[in-house]
DRENTORKOL-3810 file (N, C-alpha, C; in nm, 4 decimals):
REM DRENTORKOL-3810
@n.u->-11.1175; n.v->2.2817; n.w->18.6103; ca.u->-11.1517; ca.v->2.3037; ca.w->18.7489; c.u->-11.0666; c.v->2.4188; c.w->18.8027
@n.u->-11.1298; n.v->2.5156; n.w->18.8656; ca.u->-11.0591; ca.v->2.6299; ca.w->18.9222; c.u->-10.9879; c.v->2.5891; c.w->19.0503
@n.u->-10.8661; n.v->2.6400; n.w->19.0636; ca.u->-10.7910; ca.v->2.6157; ca.w->19.1865; c.u->-10.8336; c.v->2.7149; c.w->19.2929
@n.u->-10.8349; n.v->2.6700; n.w->19.4155; ca.u->-10.8670; ca.v->2.7543; ca.w->19.5284; c.u->-10.7475; c.v->2.8449; c.w->19.5565
@n.u->-10.7722; n.v->2.9748; n.w->19.5681; ca.u->-10.6629; ca.v->3.0682; ca.w->19.5974; c.u->-10.6273; c.v->3.0599; c.w->19.7454
@n.u->-10.5020; n.v->3.0908; n.w->19.7804; ca.u->-10.4653; ca.v->3.0934; ca.w->19.9220; c.u->-10.5524; c.v->3.1900; c.w->20.0022
@n.u->-10.5856; n.v->3.3036; n.w->19.9445; ca.u->-10.6705; ca.v->3.4009; ca.w->20.0140; c.u->-10.8085; c.v->3.3416; c.w->20.0449
@n.u->-10.8660; n.v->3.2732; n.w->19.9480; ca.u->-10.9968; ca.v->3.2103; ca.w->19.9693; c.u->-10.9864; c.v->3.0970; c.w->20.0721
@n.u->-10.8790; n.v->3.0217; n.w->20.0669; ca.u->-10.8564; ca.v->2.9127; ca.w->20.1616; c.u->-10.8471; c.v->2.9647; c.w->20.3051
@n.u->-10.7819; n.v->3.0794; n.w->20.3241; ca.u->-10.7564; ca.v->3.1333; ca.w->20.4577; c.u->-10.8710; c.v->3.2164; c.w->20.5147
@n.u->-10.9696; n.v->3.2512; n.w->20.4329; ca.u->-11.0734; ca.v->3.3465; ca.w->20.4741; c.u->-11.1508; c.v->3.3034; c.w->20.5990
@n.u->-11.1674; n.v->3.1757; n.w->20.6207; ca.u->-11.2493; ca.v->3.1296; ca.w->20.7338; c.u->-11.1733; c.v->3.1240; c.w->20.8665
@n.u->-11.0453; n.v->3.1497; n.w->20.8654; ca.u->-10.9663; ca.v->3.1429; ca.w->20.9886; c.u->-10.9701; c.v->3.2759; c.w->21.0630
@n.u->-10.9519; n.v->3.2730; n.w->21.1951; ca.u->-10.9499; ca.v->3.3978; ca.w->21.2731; c.u->-10.8404; c.v->3.4927; c.w->21.2214
@n.u->-10.8628; n.v->3.6221; n.w->21.2378; ca.u->-10.7694; ca.v->3.7222; ca.w->21.1865; c.u->-10.6240; c.v->3.6969; c.w->21.2248
@n.u->-10.5921; n.v->3.6703; n.w->21.3513; ca.u->-10.4504; ca.v->3.6507; ca.w->21.3851; c.u->-10.3877; c.v->3.5312; c.w->21.3130
@n.u->-10.4649; n.v->3.4259; n.w->21.2942; ca.u->-10.4142; ca.v->3.3065; ca.w->21.2257; c.u->-10.3976; c.v->3.3366; c.w->21.0773
@n.u->-10.4954; n.v->3.4002; n.w->21.0171; ca.u->-10.4871; ca.v->3.4379; ca.w->20.8755; c.u->-10.3694; c.v->3.5326; c.w->20.8528
@n.u->-10.3510; n.v->3.6302; n.w->20.9415; ca.u->-10.2410; ca.v->3.7254; ca.w->20.9277; c.u->-10.1053; c.v->3.6567; c.w->20.9424
@n.u->-10.0946; n.v->3.5654; n.w->21.0383; ca.u->-9.9696; ca.v->3.4909; ca.w->21.0555; c.u->-9.9419; c.v->3.4042; c.w->20.9330
@n.u->-10.0451; n.v->3.3376; n.w->20.8815; ca.u->-10.0290; ca.v->3.2542; ca.w->20.7621; c.u->-9.9845; c.v->3.3385; c.w->20.6429
@n.u->-10.0451; n.v->3.4551; n.w->20.6255; ca.u->-10.0059; ca.v->3.5418; ca.w->20.5138; c.u->-9.8632; c.v->3.5942; c.w->20.5309
@n.u->-9.8241; n.v->3.6232; n.w->20.6532; ca.u->-9.6857; ca.v->3.6668; ca.w->20.6778; c.u->-9.5897; c.v->3.5538; c.w->20.6422
@n.u->-9.6219; n.v->3.4325; n.w->20.6810; ca.u->-9.5373; ca.v->3.3174; ca.w->20.6467; c.u->-9.5311; c.v->3.2977; c.w->20.4955
@n.u->-9.6434; n.v->3.3128; n.w->20.4280; ca.u->-9.6458; ca.v->3.3002; ca.w->20.2818; c.u->-9.5519; c.v->3.4020; c.w->20.2178
@n.u->-9.5567; n.v->3.5256; n.w->20.2668; ca.u->-9.4698; ca.v->3.6309; ca.w->20.2121; c.u->-9.3227; c.v->3.5969; c.w->20.2332
@n.u->-9.2902; n.v->3.5448; n.w->20.3502; ca.u->-9.1512; ca.v->3.5097; ca.w->20.3801; c.u->-9.1043; c.v->3.3946; c.w->20.2916
@n.u->-9.1899; n.v->3.2954; n.w->20.2714; ca.u->-9.1533; ca.v->3.1846; ca.w->20.1818; c.u->-9.1231; c.v->3.2391; c.w->20.0423
@n.u->-9.2086; n.v->3.3252; n.w->19.9905; ca.u->-9.1893; ca.v->3.3789; ca.w->19.8555; c.u->-9.0631; c.v->3.4639; c.w->19.8455
@n.u->-9.0319; n.v->3.5411; n.w->19.9497; ca.u->-8.9087; ca.v->3.6208; ca.w->19.9480; c.u->-8.7845; c.v->3.5334; c.w->19.9601
@n.u->-8.7933; n.v->3.4295; n.w->20.0408; ca.u->-8.6789; ca.v->3.3431; ca.w->20.0673; c.u->-8.6499; c.v->3.2505; c.w->19.9498
@n.u->-8.7554; n.v->3.1984; n.w->19.8876; ca.u->-8.7416; ca.v->3.1076; ca.w->19.7725; c.u->-8.8290; c.v->3.1652; c.w->19.6608
@n.u->-8.7762; n.v->3.2642; n.w->19.5866; ca.u->-8.8584; ca.v->3.3343; ca.w->19.4879; c.u->-8.9206; c.v->3.2451; c.w->19.3803
@n.u->-8.8571; n.v->3.1320; n.w->19.3499; ca.u->-8.9139; ca.v->3.0436; ca.w->19.2477; c.u->-9.0051; c.v->2.9357; c.w->19.3068
@n.u->-9.0396; n.v->2.9497; n.w->19.4350; ca.u->-9.1301; ca.v->2.8531; ca.w->19.4987; c.u->-9.2663; c.v->2.8556; c.w->19.4306
@n.u->-9.3229; n.v->2.7396; n.w->19.4175; ca.u->-9.4561; ca.v->2.7234; ca.w->19.3590; c.u->-9.5531; c.v->2.7012; c.w->19.4749
@n.u->-9.6500; n.v->2.7913; n.w->19.4858; ca.u->-9.7473; ca.v->2.7870; ca.w->19.5950; c.u->-9.8779; c.v->2.7274; c.w->19.5429
@n.u->-9.9339; n.v->2.6332; n.w->19.6177; ca.u->-10.0610; ca.v->2.5728; ca.w->19.5774; c.u->-10.1400; c.v->2.5283; c.w->19.6997
@n.u->-10.2669; n.v->2.5634; n.w->19.7026; ca.u->-10.3547; ca.v->2.5166; ca.w->19.8096; c.u->-10.3794; c.v->2.3678; c.w->19.7872
@n.u->-10.3672; n.v->2.2926; n.w->19.8929; ca.u->-10.3960; ca.v->2.1492; ca.w->19.8905; c.u->-10.5121; c.v->2.1268; c.w->19.9878
@n.u->-10.6360; n.v->2.1458; n.w->19.9371; ca.u->-10.7523; ca.v->2.1415; ca.w->20.0267; c.u->-10.7673; c.v->2.0091; c.w->20.1004
@n.u->-10.7331; n.v->1.8997; n.w->20.0374; ca.u->-10.7444; ca.v->1.7699; ca.w->20.1036; c.u->-10.6493; c.v->1.7564; c.w->20.2209
@n.u->-10.5390; n.v->1.8265; n.w->20.2146; ca.u->-10.4401; ca.v->1.8235; ca.w->20.3231; c.u->-10.4610; c.v->1.9398; c.w->20.4196
@n.u->-10.5521; n.v->2.0307; n.w->20.3878; ca.u->-10.5814; ca.v->2.1492; ca.w->20.4700; c.u->-10.4582; c.v->2.2369; c.w->20.4890
@n.u->-10.3878; n.v->2.2616; n.w->20.3777; ca.u->-10.2680; ca.v->2.3442; ca.w->20.3858; c.u->-10.2358; c.v->2.4100; c.w->20.2520
@n.u->-10.1414; n.v->2.5009; n.w->20.2577; ca.u->-10.0840; ca.v->2.5634; ca.w->20.1388; c.u->-9.9456; c.v->2.5023; c.w->20.1246
@n.u->-9.9226; n.v->2.4333; n.w->20.0140; ca.u->-9.7966; ca.v->2.3634; ca.w->19.9934; c.u->-9.7018; c.v->2.4421; c.w->19.9062
@n.u->-9.5731; n.v->2.4127; n.w->19.9233; ca.u->-9.4683; ca.v->2.4794; ca.w->19.8465; c.u->-9.3749; c.v->2.3766; c.w->19.7849
@n.u->-9.3468; n.v->2.3997; n.w->19.6565; ca.u->-9.2533; ca.v->2.3161; ca.w->19.5827; c.u->-9.1510; c.v->2.4062; c.w->19.5174
@n.u->-9.0396; n.v->2.3459; n.w->19.4777; ca.u->-8.9335; ca.v->2.4206; ca.w->19.4124; c.u->-8.8880; c.v->2.3418; c.w->19.2896
@n.u->-8.8632; n.v->2.4102; n.w->19.1775; ca.u->-8.8097; ca.v->2.3403; ca.w->19.0608; c.u->-8.6735; c.v->2.2795; c.w->19.0947
@n.u->-8.6541; n.v->2.1551; n.w->19.0549; ca.u->-8.5282; ca.v->2.0847; ca.w->19.0807; c.u->-8.4936; c.v->2.0031; c.w->18.9571
@n.u->-8.4294; n.v->2.0677; n.w->18.8620; ca.u->-8.4000; ca.v->1.9998; ca.w->18.7362; c.u->-8.5278; c.v->1.9754; c.w->18.6592
@n.u->-8.5516; n.v->1.8502; n.w->18.6238; ca.u->-8.6719; ca.v->1.8163; ca.w->18.5473; c.u->-8.7913; c.v->1.7827; c.w->18.6351
@n.u->-8.7742; n.v->1.7947; n.w->18.7638; ca.u->-8.8841; ca.v->1.7635; ca.w->18.8554; c.u->-8.9175; c.v->1.8850; c.w->18.9413
@n.u->-9.0266; n.v->1.8735; n.w->19.0122; ca.u->-9.0675; ca.v->1.9756; ca.w->19.1078; c.u->-9.0690; c.v->1.9064; c.w->19.2443
@n.u->-8.9983; n.v->1.9644; n.w->19.3406; ca.u->-8.9809; ca.v->1.9003; ca.w->19.4713; c.u->-9.0598; c.v->1.9735; c.w->19.5789
@n.u->-9.1472; n.v->1.9005; n.w->19.6472; ca.u->-9.2267; ca.v->1.9550; ca.w->19.7572; c.u->-9.1355; c.v->1.9758; c.w->19.8774
@n.u->-9.1372; n.v->2.0983; n.w->19.9332; ca.u->-9.0464; ca.v->2.1227; ca.w->20.0453; c.u->-9.1127; c.v->2.1709; c.w->20.1735
@n.u->-9.2350; n.v->2.2213; n.w->20.1665; ca.u->-9.2924; ca.v->2.2705; ca.w->20.2905; c.u->-9.4366; c.v->2.3129; c.w->20.2785
@n.u->-9.4878; n.v->2.3654; n.w->20.3892; ca.u->-9.6288; ca.v->2.4020; ca.w->20.3920; c.u->-9.6575; c.v->2.5068; c.w->20.4991
@n.u->-9.7687; n.v->2.5750; n.w->20.4789; ca.u->-9.8300; ca.v->2.6611; ca.w->20.5792; c.u->-9.9653; c.v->2.5969; c.w->20.6080
@n.u->-9.9831; n.v->2.5534; n.w->20.7333; ca.u->-10.1043; ca.v->2.4801; ca.w->20.7706; c.u->-10.1775; c.v->2.5529; c.w->20.8832
@n.u->-10.2849; n.v->2.6245; n.w->20.8495; ca.u->-10.3612; ca.v->2.6944; ca.w->20.9533; c.u->-10.4549; c.v->2.5994; c.w->21.0277
@n.u->-10.4809; n.v->2.6361; n.w->21.1513; ca.u->-10.5798; ca.v->2.5685; ca.w->21.2357; c.u->-10.6511; c.v->2.6795; c.w->21.3127
@n.u->-10.7607; n.v->2.6513; n.w->21.3792; ca.u->-10.8331; ca.v->2.7587; ca.w->21.4490; c.u->-10.7500; c.v->2.8361; c.w->21.5516
@n.u->-10.6531; n.v->2.7709; n.w->21.6173; ca.u->-10.5783; ca.v->2.8393; ca.w->21.7230; c.u->-10.4315; c.v->2.8641; c.w->21.6927
@n.u->-10.3815; n.v->2.8137; n.w->21.5790; ca.u->-10.2409; ca.v->2.8323; ca.w->21.5451; c.u->-10.2197; c.v->2.8086; c.w->21.3955
@n.u->-10.0986; n.v->2.8374; n.w->21.3503; ca.u->-10.0591; ca.v->2.8044; ca.w->21.2134; c.u->-9.9199; c.v->2.7428; c.w->21.2203
@n.u->-9.8989; n.v->2.6407; n.w->21.1384; ca.u->-9.7683; ca.v->2.5759; ca.w->21.1361; c.u->-9.6992; c.v->2.6013; c.w->21.0033
@n.u->-9.5698; n.v->2.6253; n.w->21.0125; ca.u->-9.4827; ca.v->2.6300; ca.w->20.8963; c.u->-9.4050; c.v->2.5001; c.w->20.9012
@n.u->-9.4298; n.v->2.4121; n.w->20.8047; ca.u->-9.3714; ca.v->2.2789; ca.w->20.8094; c.u->-9.2749; c.v->2.2538; c.w->20.6963
@n.u->-9.1893; n.v->2.1540; n.w->20.7189; ca.u->-9.0814; ca.v->2.1224; ca.w->20.6263; c.u->-9.0800; c.v->1.9721; c.w->20.5997
@n.u->-9.0956; n.v->1.9353; n.w->20.4742; ca.u->-9.1065; ca.v->1.7946; ca.w->20.4351; c.u->-8.9873; c.v->1.7113; c.w->20.4826
@n.u->-8.8661; n.v->1.7620; n.w->20.4678; ca.u->-8.7466; ca.v->1.6884; ca.w->20.5106; c.u->-8.6868; c.v->1.7541; c.w->20.6350
@n.u->-8.7735; n.v->1.7946; n.w->20.7245; ca.u->-8.7314; ca.v->1.8661; ca.w->20.8443; c.u->-8.6379; c.v->1.7886; c.w->20.9341
@n.u->-8.6448; n.v->1.6557; n.w->20.9288; ca.u->-8.5563; ca.v->1.5761; ca.w->21.0145; c.u->-8.4108; c.v->1.5945; c.w->20.9760
@n.u->-8.3843; n.v->1.6497; n.w->20.8570; ca.u->-8.2472; ca.v->1.6733; ca.w->20.8121; c.u->-8.2001; c.v->1.8172; c.w->20.8350
@n.u->-8.2883; n.v->1.9018; n.w->20.8832; ca.u->-8.2528; ca.v->2.0415; ca.w->20.9071; c.u->-8.1812; c.v->2.0515; c.w->21.0418
@n.u->-8.0680; n.v->2.1207; n.w->21.0426; ca.u->-7.9983; ca.v->2.1451; ca.w->21.1693; c.u->-8.0883; c.v->2.2279; c.w->21.2598
@n.u->-8.1063; n.v->2.1811; n.w->21.3821; ca.u->-8.1934; ca.v->2.2480; ca.w->21.4782; c.u->-8.1298; c.v->2.2394; c.w->21.6171
@n.u->-8.0132; n.v->2.3020; n.w->21.6352; ca.u->-7.9416; ca.v->2.2869; ca.w->21.7619; c.u->-8.0164; c.v->2.3420; c.w->21.8827
@n.u->-8.1071; n.v->2.4375; n.w->21.8618; ca.u->-8.1817; ca.v->2.4951; ca.w->21.9730; c.u->-8.3143; c.v->2.4244; c.w->21.9982
@n.u->-8.3447; n.v->2.3223; n.w->21.9193; ca.u->-8.4669; ca.v->2.2449; ca.w->21.9393; c.u->-8.5938; c.v->2.3228; c.w->21.9147
@n.u->-8.5921; n.v->2.4141; n.w->21.8172; ca.u->-8.7100; ca.v->2.4958; ca.w->21.7875; c.u->-8.8171; c.v->2.4205; c.w->21.7100
@n.u->-8.7776; n.v->2.3204; n.w->21.6335; ca.u->-8.8724; ca.v->2.2500; ca.w->21.5479; c.u->-8.9539; c.v->2.1480; c.w->21.6260
@n.u->-9.0838; n.v->2.1500; n.w->21.6027; ca.u->-9.1725; ca.v->2.0497; ca.w->21.6590; c.u->-9.1807; c.v->1.9306; c.w->21.5656
@n.u->-9.2409; n.v->1.8255; n.w->21.6122; ca.u->-9.2599; ca.v->1.7069; ca.w->21.5295; c.u->-9.1489; c.v->1.6053; c.w->21.5417
@n.u->-9.0709; n.v->1.6122; n.w->21.6476; ca.u->-8.9576; ca.v->1.5207; ca.w->21.6607; c.u->-9.0002; c.v->1.3748; c.w->21.6767
@n.u->-9.1279; n.v->1.3514; n.w->21.7048; ca.u->-9.1758; ca.v->1.2131; ca.w->21.7115; c.u->-9.2198; c.v->1.1630; c.w->21.5735
@n.u->-9.2226; n.v->1.2534; n.w->21.4761; ca.u->-9.2589; ca.v->1.2160; ca.w->21.3400; c.u->-9.1367; c.v->1.1635; c.w->21.2665
@n.u->-9.1588; n.v->1.0840; n.w->21.1651; ca.u->-9.0494; ca.v->1.0230; ca.w->21.0905; c.u->-8.9683; c.v->1.1248; c.w->21.0120
@n.u->-9.0334; n.v->1.2216; n.w->20.9494; ca.u->-8.9644; ca.v->1.3045; ca.w->20.8526; c.u->-8.9955; c.v->1.4533; c.w->20.8665
@n.u->-9.1206; n.v->1.4888; n.w->20.8807; ca.u->-9.1655; ca.v->1.6285; ca.w->20.8816; c.u->-9.1322; c.v->1.6944; c.w->21.0156
@n.u->-9.0939; n.v->1.8216; n.w->21.0090; ca.u->-9.0770; ca.v->1.9042; ca.w->21.1283; c.u->-9.1496; c.v->2.0356; c.w->21.1024
@n.u->-9.1808; n.v->2.1109; n.w->21.2084; ca.u->-9.2588; ca.v->2.2329; ca.w->21.1898; c.u->-9.2336; c.v->2.3329; c.w->21.3014
@n.u->-9.2700; n.v->2.4566; n.w->21.2734; ca.u->-9.2736; ca.v->2.5650; ca.w->21.3706; c.u->-9.4203; c.v->2.6015; c.w->21.3885
@n.u->-9.4604; n.v->2.6359; n.w->21.5097; ca.u->-9.5998; ca.v->2.6702; ca.w->21.5384; c.u->-9.6084; c.v->2.8146; c.w->21.5865
@n.u->-9.7075; n.v->2.8868; n.w->21.5320; ca.u->-9.7291; ca.v->3.0269; ca.w->21.5673; c.u->-9.8762; c.v->3.0478; c.w->21.6033
@n.u->-9.9001; n.v->3.1332; n.w->21.7038; ca.u->-10.0360; ca.v->3.1646; ca.w->21.7473; c.u->-10.0772; c.v->3.3063; c.w->21.7104
@n.u->-9.9799; n.v->3.3868; n.w->21.6711; ca.u->-10.0056; ca.v->3.5283; ca.w->21.6402; c.u->-9.9007; c.v->3.5756; c.w->21.5393
@n.u->-9.9375; n.v->3.6667; n.w->21.4497; ca.u->-9.8413; ca.v->3.7133; ca.w->21.3489; c.u->-9.7167; c.v->3.7777; c.w->21.4091
@n.u->-9.7270; n.v->3.8354; n.w->21.5286; ca.u->-9.6107; ca.v->3.8985; ca.w->21.5921; c.u->-9.5032; c.v->3.7977; c.w->21.6314
@n.u->-9.5387; n.v->3.6707; n.w->21.6391; ca.u->-9.4413; ca.v->3.5657; ca.w->21.6728; c.u->-9.3535; c.v->3.5274; c.w->21.5544
@n.u->-9.3965; n.v->3.5622; n.w->21.4345; ca.u->-9.3255; ca.v->3.5227; ca.w->21.3125; c.u->-9.2055; c.v->3.6151; c.w->21.2923
@n.u->-9.0864; n.v->3.5586; n.w->21.2948; ca.u->-8.9621; ca.v->3.6327; ca.w->21.2752; c.u->-8.8960; c.v->3.5861; c.w->21.1454
@n.u->-8.8840; n.v->3.6771; n.w->21.0504; ca.u->-8.8317; ca.v->3.6403; ca.w->20.9186; c.u->-8.6933; c.v->3.5783; c.w->20.9262
@n.u->-8.6074; n.v->3.6327; n.w->21.0063; ca.u->-8.4704; ca.v->3.5796; ca.w->21.0155; c.u->-8.4713; c.v->3.4346; c.w->21.0645
@n.u->-8.5546; n.v->3.4066; n.w->21.1645; ca.u->-8.5642; ca.v->3.2716; ca.w->21.2201; c.u->-8.6187; c.v->3.1742; c.w->21.1161
@n.u->-8.7342; n.v->3.2069; n.w->21.0585; ca.u->-8.7983; ca.v->3.1108; ca.w->20.9682; c.u->-8.7286; c.v->3.1043; c.w->20.8332
@n.u->-8.6657; n.v->3.2125; n.w->20.7906; ca.u->-8.5974; ca.v->3.2125; ca.w->20.6611; c.u->-8.4894; c.v->3.1069; c.w->20.6519
@n.u->-8.4154; n.v->3.0887; n.w->20.7597; ca.u->-8.3088; ca.v->2.9872; ca.w->20.7615; c.u->-8.3671; c.v->2.8474; c.w->20.7404
@n.u->-8.4771; n.v->2.8193; n.w->20.8092; ca.u->-8.5408; ca.v->2.6882; ca.w->20.7946; c.u->-8.5979; c.v->2.6695; c.w->20.6537
@n.u->-8.6583; n.v->2.7741; n.w->20.5998; ca.u->-8.7167; ca.v->2.7664; ca.w->20.4645; c.u->-8.6077; c.v->2.7393; c.w->20.3618
@n.u->-8.4962; n.v->2.8118; n.w->20.3700; ca.u->-8.3845; ca.v->2.7904; ca.w->20.2767; c.u->-8.3343; c.v->2.6463; c.w->20.2831
@n.u->-8.3141; n.v->2.5965; n.w->20.4058; ca.u->-8.2672; ca.v->2.4583; ca.w->20.4217; c.u->-8.3676; c.v->2.3591; c.w->20.3660
@n.u->-8.4963; n.v->2.3831; n.w->20.3921; ca.u->-8.6001; ca.v->2.2913; ca.w->20.3446; c.u->-8.6021; c.v->2.2837; c.w->20.1924
@n.u->-8.5922; n.v->2.3974; n.w->20.1252; ca.u->-8.5922; ca.v->2.3982; ca.w->19.9784; c.u->-8.4664; c.v->2.3303; c.w->19.9243
@n.u->-8.3530; n.v->2.3559; n.w->19.9868; ca.u->-8.2268; ca.v->2.2937; ca.w->19.9439; c.u->-8.2334; c.v->2.1425; c.w->19.9583
@n.u->-8.2843; n.v->2.0950; n.w->20.0709; ca.u->-8.2937; ca.v->1.9511; ca.w->20.0947; c.u->-8.3898; c.v->1.8840; c.w->19.9975
@n.u->-8.5020; n.v->1.9480; n.w->19.9698; ca.u->-8.6001; ca.v->1.8902; ca.w->19.8771; c.u->-8.5445; c.v->1.8803; c.w->19.7363
@n.u->-8.4602; n.v->1.9761; n.w->19.6981; ca.u->-8.4034; ca.v->1.9763; ca.w->19.5631; c.u->-8.2956; c.v->1.8699; c.w->19.5446
@n.u->-8.2452; n.v->1.8142; n.w->19.6537; ca.u->-8.1451; ca.v->1.7072; ca.w->19.6452; c.u->-8.2087; c.v->1.5804; c.w->19.5884
@n.u->-8.1259; n.v->1.4941; n.w->19.5369; ca.u->-8.1754; ca.v->1.3633; ca.w->19.4947; c.u->-8.1982; c.v->1.2770; c.w->19.6185
@n.u->-8.2711; n.v->1.1698; n.w->19.6026; ca.u->-8.2931; ca.v->1.0770; ca.w->19.7147; c.u->-8.1597; c.v->1.0246; c.w->19.7672
@n.u->-8.0699; n.v->0.9939; n.w->19.6753; ca.u->-7.9386; ca.v->0.9414; ca.w->19.7151; c.u->-7.8620; c.v->1.0440; c.w->19.7986
@n.u->-7.8698; n.v->1.1702; n.w->19.7604; ca.u->-7.8008; ca.v->1.2744; ca.w->19.8378; c.u->-7.8615; c.v->1.2880; c.w->19.9776
@n.u->-7.9944; n.v->1.2835; n.w->19.9856; ca.u->-8.0584; ca.v->1.2914; ca.w->20.1176; c.u->-8.0250; c.v->1.1692; c.w->20.2028
@n.u->-8.0213; n.v->1.0525; n.w->20.1410; ca.u->-7.9859; ca.v->0.9308; ca.w->20.2140; c.u->-7.8432; c.v->0.9406; c.w->20.2670
@n.u->-7.7520; n.v->0.9867; n.w->20.1835; ca.u->-7.6128; ca.v->1.0023; ca.w->20.2273; c.u->-7.6035; c.v->1.0996; c.w->20.3436
@n.u->-7.6774; n.v->1.2077; n.w->20.3375; ca.u->-7.6787; ca.v->1.3055; ca.w->20.4458; c.u->-7.7334; c.v->1.2424; c.w->20.5738
@n.u->-7.8393; n.v->1.1634; n.w->20.5605; ca.u->-7.8975; ca.v->1.0949; ca.w->20.6760; c.u->-7.7971; c.v->0.9990; c.w->20.7379
@n.u->-7.7297; n.v->0.9225; n.w->20.6547; ca.u->-7.6324; ca.v->0.8253; ca.w->20.7056; c.u->-7.5144; c.v->0.8963; c.w->20.7713
@n.u->-7.4678; n.v->1.0059; n.w->20.7110; ca.u->-7.3586; ca.v->1.0832; ca.w->20.7712; c.u->-7.3993; c.v->1.1347; c.w->20.9086
@n.u->-7.5203; n.v->1.1847; n.w->20.9200; ca.u->-7.5672; ca.v->1.2381; ca.w->21.0480; c.u->-7.5865; c.v->1.1281; c.w->21.1506
@n.u->-7.6361; n.v->1.0121; n.w->21.1060; ca.u->-7.6520; ca.v->0.9000; ca.w->21.1987; c.u->-7.5159; c.v->0.8556; c.w->21.2521
@n.u->-7.4155; n.v->0.8500; n.w->21.1627; ca.u->-7.2805; ca.v->0.8126; ca.w->21.2048; c.u->-7.2246; c.v->0.9142; c.w->21.3036
@n.u->-7.2441; n.v->1.0421; n.w->21.2763; ca.u->-7.1972; ca.v->1.1477; ca.w->21.3660; c.u->-7.2669; c.v->1.1379; c.w->21.5013
@n.u->-7.3973; n.v->1.1141; n.w->21.4987; ca.u->-7.4726; ca.v->1.1032; ca.w->21.6237; c.u->-7.4232; c.v->0.9848; c.w->21.7062
@n.u->-7.3984; n.v->0.8731; n.w->21.6411; ca.u->-7.3509; ca.v->0.7547; ca.w->21.7124; c.u->-7.2113; c.v->0.7797; c.w->21.7707
@n.u->-7.1268; n.v->0.8488; n.w->21.6963; ca.u->-6.9906; ca.v->0.8742; ca.w->21.7417; c.u->-6.9846; c.v->0.9733; c.w->21.8574
@n.u->-7.0763; n.v->1.0695; n.w->21.8584; ca.u->-7.0721; ca.v->1.1742; ca.w->21.9610; c.u->-7.1724; c.v->1.1540; c.w->22.0736
@n.u->-7.2638; n.v->1.0600; n.w->22.0544; ca.u->-7.3653; ca.v->1.0361; ca.w->22.1573; c.u->-7.4725; c.v->1.1424; c.w->22.1612
@n.u->-7.4907; n.v->1.2133; n.w->22.0482; ca.u->-7.5931; ca.v->1.3163; ca.w->22.0400; c.u->-7.6824; c.v->1.2892; c.w->21.9200
@n.u->-7.8011; n.v->1.3480; n.w->21.9233; ca.u->-7.8916; ca.v->1.3365; ca.w->21.8101; c.u->-7.8552; c.v->1.4419; c.w->21.7075
@n.u->-7.9218; n.v->1.4405; n.w->21.5927; ca.u->-7.8987; ca.v->1.5388; ca.w->21.4876; c.u->-7.9236; c.v->1.6802; c.w->21.5407
@n.u->-8.0143; n.v->1.6940; n.w->21.6337; ca.u->-8.0461; ca.v->1.8263; ca.w->21.6881; c.u->-7.9420; c.v->1.8752; c.w->21.7868
@n.u->-7.8465; n.v->1.7887; n.w->21.8247; ca.u->-7.7441; ca.v->1.8288; ca.w->21.9197; c.u->-7.7764; c.v->1.7883; c.w->22.0625
@n.u->-7.8943; n.v->1.7306; n.w->22.0833; ca.u->-7.9328; ca.v->1.6867; ca.w->22.2177; c.u->-7.8740; c.v->1.5487; c.w->22.2466
@n.u->-7.8453; n.v->1.5221; n.w->22.3710; ca.u->-7.7891; ca.v->1.3934; ca.w->22.4107; c.u->-7.8860; c.v->1.2808; c.w->22.3785
@n.u->-7.8302; n.v->1.1689; n.w->22.3365; ca.u->-7.9137; ca.v->1.0507; ca.w->22.3072; c.u->-7.9516; c.v->0.9788; c.w->22.4346
END
């Protein structure tokens, strides 16, 4: 069975959304050169994984929609976000950035999140759990959430 290419997947989206998605794809590839890109048609997104020892760890996605595109991070709840840029705070685990036009995509901004997302995905479950517990303890001690906002 032939895999759907990202270009073919994105062809039906409006030009600004397709251009923003392609810009995000380029930034992901530059930021994590060994990232594995694959269209996941059932999820309506382009997913990214990174080799992590003997396994491959899913770390993020580019998800186009008719009016915007999201750059999402599987373990986004563990990414430091002191300025509250990440959406999805009501979700259990995933966080994302939303763009409506390619001019909104800033490599420096998104690169930091992409690097963190790949690093977190490559960790073992135990390492991520320890990080979660450390952050929960810090939040309880300081009265702030992981994002730095008051509880």
